[in-house]
MARDO-344582 format. One record per residue: residue in one letter; x, z, y of N, C-alpha, C in turn. Coordinates in steps of 0.05 Angstrom, whole numbers, padded with zeros to 5 digits, always signed. Last residue first. Layout:
N
AXZYXZYXZY
...
***
This chain:
167
V-06058+00163+00555-06049+00189+00565-06072+00205+00575
G-06062+00112+00529-06079+00134+00522-06069+00162+00531
R-06027+00076+00554-06023+00083+00526-06038+00108+00519
S-06055+00024+00594-06044+00050+00591-06044+00057+00561
P-06036-00046+00595-06056-00025+00589-06042+00002+00585
K-06001-00070+00652-06001-00065+00623-06022-00043+00618
Q-06020-00115+00701-06019-00087+00693-06019-00085+00663
V-05979-00166+00723-06002-00160+00707-05999-00131+00698
L-05951-00152+00789-05949-00159+00760-05975-00153+00746
E-05929-00174+00852-05949-00160+00836-05948-00171+00807
P-05856-00178+00856-05883-00187+00863-05903-00170+00847
L-05801-00139+00878-05819-00146+00856-05846-00156+00867
E-05745-00166+00911-05769-00149+00913-05789-00158+00891
S-05706-00201+00903-05698-00175+00912-05721-00156+00915
I-05693-00251+00852-05710-00238+00872-05699-00210+00879
A-05670-00316+00834-05665-00287+00835-05682-00275+00857
R-05711-00364+00802-05697-00355+00826-05693-00325+00824
F-05734-00424+00769-05722-00397+00768-05708-00390+00794
P-05749-00477+00767-05770-00457+00771-05760-00428+00772
C-05716-00528+00802-05713-00507+00782-05733-00485+00787
N-05712-00572+00833-05739-00563+00826-05739-00541+00805
K-05658-00583+00834-05670-00574+00859-05699-00563+00855
D-05613-00570+00788-05640-00579+00790-05654-00567+00814
A-05562-00549+00795-05565-00576+00783-05593-00587+00785
E-05572-00497+00814-05559-00517+00832-05563-00546+00821
V-05592-00473+00768-05609-00475+00792-05598-00496+00811
A-05548-00477+00734-05573-00489+00727-05591-00493+00751
E-05510-00446+00763-05505-00475+00758-05531-00489+00750
D-05534-00396+00761-05529-00409+00787-05525-00439+00783
F-05532-00387+00705-05557-00387+00719-05554-00403+00745
S-05477-00385+00696-05493-00405+00682-05520-00409+00696
K-05465-00340+00728-05453-00366+00735-05469-00389+00721
K-05492-00299+00702-05501-00307+00729-05490-00335+00736
F-05482-00274+00655-05489-00302+00654-05498-00313+00681
K-05473-00222+00667-05451-00236+00653-05456-00267+00654
M-05521-00201+00685-05502-00213+00705-05479-00228+00692
D-05579-00213+00649-05552-00202+00648-05534-00216+00668
F-05643-00203+00677-05623-00222+00667-05595-00211+00670
D-05711-00187+00670-05684-00178+00676-05664-00196+00662
F-05766-00226+00697-05751-00214+00675-05724-00205+00685
V-05831-00251+00712-05806-00240+00720-05792-00228+00696
A-05873-00310+00720-05864-00286+00705-05838-00276+00718
G-05932-00346+00740-05904-00341+00738-05898-00316+00722
K-05986-00345+00754-05970-00369+00758-05940-00364+00758
G-06018-00300+00753-06017-00317+00729-05999-00341+00731
D-06018-00263+00792-06033-00287+00798-06032-00307+00774
A-05984-00224+00770-06013-00218+00772-06029-00243+00777
L-05936-00250+00724-05944-00244+00752-05975-00240+00752
L-05914-00221+00662-05928-00241+00677-05935-00232+00705
Q-05849-00201+00642-05876-00194+00649-05888-00217+00666
M-05794-00184+00601-05809-00205+00614-05838-00196+00618
G-05750-00150+00584-05773-00140+00599-05791-00160+00612
R-05690-00190+00585-05704-00165+00579-05730-00162+00596
V-05644-00235+00557-05666-00231+00575-05682-00206+00566
G-05605-00248+00520-05601-00224+00536-05624-00218+00555
E-05618-00297+00500-05621-00274+00482-05619-00248+00497
V-05601-00330+00541-05629-00327+00537-05635-00302+00520
A-05545-00328+00534-05557-00318+00559-05587-00312+00556
E-05540-00352+00484-05531-00325+00488-05543-00312+00513
A-05557-00405+00494-05573-00387+00477-05565-00358+00481
P-05551-00425+00563-05540-00422+00536-05556-00401+00521
L-05607-00456+00598-05586-00435+00595-05575-00435+00566
V-05648-00494+00600-05627-00494+00622-05604-00474+00617
R-05682-00489+00556-05673-00516+00565-05650-00515+00584
R-05693-00435+00552-05676-00448+00531-05666-00476+00539
L-05726-00429+00597-05700-00416+00596-05682-00429+00576
A-05770-00459+00580-05755-00468+00604-05728-00455+00604
N-05787-00428+00536-05778-00456+00532-05762-00466+00556
W-05801-00380+00563-05780-00380+00543-05769-00408+00538
V-05844-00400+00594-05821-00389+00607-05797-00389+00588
L-05880-00416+00555-05870-00436+00574-05844-00426+00588
G-05891-00365+00529-05879-00388+00515-05866-00408+00534
M-05919-00322+00548-05891-00325+00557-05878-00350+00546
G-05986-00339+00570-05967-00325+00553-05939-00331+00563
Y-06013-00368+00604-06029-00351+00587-06012-00335+00567
L-06004-00388+00670-05991-00381+00645-06009-00363+00629
E-06027-00441+00711-06031-00413+00702-06018-00410+00674
Q-05979-00483+00743-06003-00479+00726-06004-00450+00717
N-05933-00483+00770-05956-00494+00784-05982-00489+00769
S-05891-00424+00768-05904-00447+00755-05927-00456+00772
D-05829-00390+00770-05853-00399+00784-05864-00424+00771
F-05795-00334+00750-05802-00361+00742-05828-00368+00756
Q-05746-00291+00776-05774-00299+00775-05776-00328+00767
I-05702-00239+00755-05706-00267+00760-05736-00273+00759
T-05660-00186+00771-05687-00194+00763-05691-00223+00773
I-05598-00169+00738-05614-00176+00762-05641-00184+00753
F-05554-00119+00712-05575-00139+00708-05587-00145+00736
G-05520-00077+00717-05508-00102+00710-05528-00124+00704
E-05567-00029+00695-05542-00034+00709-05530-00061+00698
A-05636-00032+00702-05614-00036+00684-05589-00044+00699
C-05687-00023+00721-05665-00009+00734-05639-00010+00716
Q-05726-00055+00704-05719-00033+00686-05695-00017+00697
L-05738-00089+00750-05758-00081+00729-05751-00056+00714
L-05693-00098+00780-05716-00086+00793-05737-00076+00773
S-05626-00080+00759-05650-00097+00759-05674-00082+00771
R-05571-00067+00801-05590-00057+00780-05615-00075+00782
P-05503-00085+00814-05532-00086+00819-05547-00075+00795
L-05449-00040+00821-05461-00061+00805-05491-00061+00811
L-05424+00001+00847-05439-00018+00864-05451-00041+00848
A-05394+00029+00812-05417+00043+00824-05434+00024+00840
K-05351-00003+00803-05372-00003+00783-05398+00011+00793
L-05315+00010+00843-05332-00014+00846-05355-00015+00826
D-05311+00076+00864-05307+00058+00842-05326+00034+00845
T-05325+00112+00903-05297+00103+00903-05291+00083+00881
F-05369+00145+00929-05369+00116+00922-05341+00105+00923
G-05370+00196+00948-05366+00193+00920-05367+00164+00910
T-05372+00208+01001-05397+00202+00988-05395+00198+00958
I-05317+00217+01013-05337+00238+01018-05363+00233+01003
Q-05295+00166+01001-05287+00190+00986-05307+00212+00989
A-05321+00134+01038-05323+00128+01010-05316+00152+00993
L-05304+00158+01086-05332+00159+01079-05336+00153+01049
A-05249+00145+01083-05257+00173+01084-05287+00176+01076
A-05252+00089+01086-05241+00102+01062-05249+00131+01061
S-05274+00084+01138-05289+00073+01115-05279+00087+01089
V-05233+00106+01169-05260+00119+01169-05276+00110+01144
A-05192+00069+01157-05189+00098+01152-05216+00112+01150
G-05214+00020+01174-05207+00024+01146-05204+00053+01139
K-05218+00030+01229-05242+00024+01214-05237+00029+01184
A-05162+00040+01242-05183+00059+01248-05208+00055+01230
G-05113+00027+01191-05128+00019+01215-05151+00038+01218
L-05083+00047+01150-05106+00031+01143-05121+00019+01167
S-05037+00073+01174-05035+00059+01148-05058+00039+01144
E-05055+00095+01220-05032+00078+01221-05030+00061+01196
I-05096+00127+01199-05103+00105+01218-05080+00085+01220
L-05065+00163+01170-05084+00146+01156-05092+00122+01173
E-05037+00188+01210-05022+00173+01190-05041+00153+01175
E-05080+00212+01237-05063+00192+01251-05047+00175+01231
A-05098+00247+01198-05116+00226+01207-05100+00204+01221
V-05055+00282+01194-05061+00265+01171-05079+00242+01180
E-05061+00305+01246-05036+00292+01237-05040+00273+01214
N-05115+00325+01248-05106+00303+01265-05080+00290+01256
F-05137+00367+01222-05133+00343+01206-05121+00320+01222
N-05147+00406+01258-05127+00412+01238-05120+00387+01220
E-05190+00388+01286-05164+00383+01298-05141+00390+01278
T-05235+00405+01257-05225+00378+01254-05198+00373+01265
I-05242+00459+01274-05236+00453+01246-05222+00425+01245
K-05253+00454+01327-05231+00473+01320-05223+00469+01290
T-05297+00422+01328-05271+00409+01333-05248+00428+01327
D-05345+00430+01276-05332+00442+01300-05304+00429+01303
I-05388+00380+01254-05365+00397+01248-05351+00405+01273
S-05428+00344+01263-05434+00372+01269-05411+00391+01263
E-05412+00294+01246-05415+00299+01275-05419+00328+01282
L-05416+00299+01191-05389+00298+01204-05391+00304+01234
K-05471+00295+01183-05458+00320+01177-05430+00322+01191
E-05479+00241+01197-05493+00262+01212-05480+00289+01207
F-05447+00216+01158-05442+00213+01187-05454+00235+01203
A-05474+00229+01111-05447+00240+01116-05440+00239+01145
D-05520+00198+01119-05522+00227+01117-05495+00241+01122
R-05496+00148+01117-05510+00156+01141-05513+00186+01142
A-05477+00148+01064-05458+00146+01087-05471+00155+01113
T-05526+00149+01037-05507+00171+01034-05487+00171+01057
A-05546+00099+01052-05561+00123+01059-05543+00148+01058
K-05506+00065+01030-05512+00065+01059-05526+00090+01067
L-05511+00078+00975-05486+00082+00989-05491+00084+01019
L-05564+00060+00965-05557+00089+00962-05531+00095+00977
D-05556+00005+00972-05575+00020+00989-05570+00050+00989
V-05520-00005+00931-05511-00009+00959-05530+00005+00978
P-05553+00004+00885-05530+00022+00892-05520+00019+00920
Q-05623-00003+00903-05598-00014+00893-05575+00004+00901
P-05679+00035+00882-05660+00027+00903-05634+00016+00890
S-05726+00002+00837-05709+00024+00845-05689+00016+00866
G-05783-00034+00863-05760-00031+00845-05743-00007+00855
I-05851-00021+00866-05826-00022+00881-05803-00017+00862
R-05911-00054+00856-05889-00039+00845-05865-00043+00862
K-05976-00047+00877-05950-00060+00884-05928-00042+00873
V-06032-00057+00838-06013-00038+00848-05987-00053+00854
S-06099-00079+00849-06072-00084+00839-06052-00065+00853
***
């Protein structure tokens, strides 16, 4: 079995980019940086030291828009989607049980937006991508039923391998 790794989340990319910027900033000659002292002091006065550095890093790395931080699903790397896992005590031979459970706890519009459902390798569950627009409905369903079989995940479990397409 092959362990699939989801794509990095935007926040992970932001942190890695900021770390890279930090290393580059440390190597800039002070004869250059001292030319920015006046504006730096104004920025610190306006935003505070931590806020000024954070804003500068955001600008340097290009992460200045909140949309850039929207989560991406683990299965299809779809922006504005999260990946949900359905857990079962019994082995699943298809997706019917999962779809029925979804229809019982979520509005039809939320269920229609489910993408890319796949069975777990152990046969006792499935994962799928779920539209963040309906996250509140999902959270309410999970909170209302302590035995709810659905949960948001941050790492992909082993999945049933799809047959190759004759490459």
